[in-house]
C-alpha positions in Angstrom: 133.6 68.9 176.7 135.4 71.9 178.2 138.8 70.4 177.3 137.6 70.0 173.7 136.5 73.6 173.6 139.8 74.8 174.9 141.6 72.7 172.4 139.5 74.0 169.5 139.9 77.6 170.8 143.7 77.2 170.8 143.6 75.6 167.3 141.4 78.5 166.1 143.8 81.1 167.5 146.7 79.4 165.7 144.7 79.3 162.4 143.9 83.0 162.8 147.6 83.9 163.4 148.6 81.9 160.4 145.9 83.6 158.3 147.2 87.0 159.4 150.8 86.0 158.4 149.5 84.9 155.0 147.5 88.0 154.5 150.5 90.2 155.2 152.6 88.0 152.8 150.0 88.3 150.1 149.9 92.1 150.6 153.7 92.3 150.2 153.6 90.1 147.1 150.9 92.3 145.6 153.0 95.4 146.2 156.0 93.7 144.6 153.8 92.6 141.7 152.5 96.2 141.2 156.1 97.6 141.3 157.3 95.0 138.7 154.3 95.7 136.5 155.1 99.4 136.7 158.7 98.8 135.7 157.6 96.6 132.8 155.2 99.3 131.6 158.1 101.8 131.8 160.4 99.5 129.9 157.8 98.9 127.2 157.2 102.6 126.9 160.9 103.4 126.8 161.5 100.5 124.3 158.9 102.0 122.0 160.6 105.4 122.3 164.0 103.9 121.7 162.8 102.3 118.5 161.4 105.6 117.3 164.5 107.4 118.3 166.7 104.9 116.6 164.7 105.2 113.4 165.0 108.9 113.5 168.7 108.8 114.2 169.3 106.2 111.4 167.4 108.4 109.0 169.4 111.5 110.1 172.7 109.6 109.7 171.9 108.6 106.2 170.9 112.1 105.3 173.9 113.7 106.8 176.3 111.2 105.2 174.8 111.8 101.8 175.2 115.6 102.3 178.9 115.2 103.4 179.8 113.1 100.4 180.1 115.1 97.1 
């Protein structure tokens, strides 16, 4: 009985160690996921601004080329 308890204790310790490794890995993956989500949000925001800037630039170019041509 004592041998069985010792074996189960060792197995439990190994499981707890593995659990801690997985918890740390999950934490790192979560941080990476948050960083990637932040980058994606920035790109979406910048993409929307670029579309607006491009439209304004295109309209400005048409207007200036019309003014330059007599």
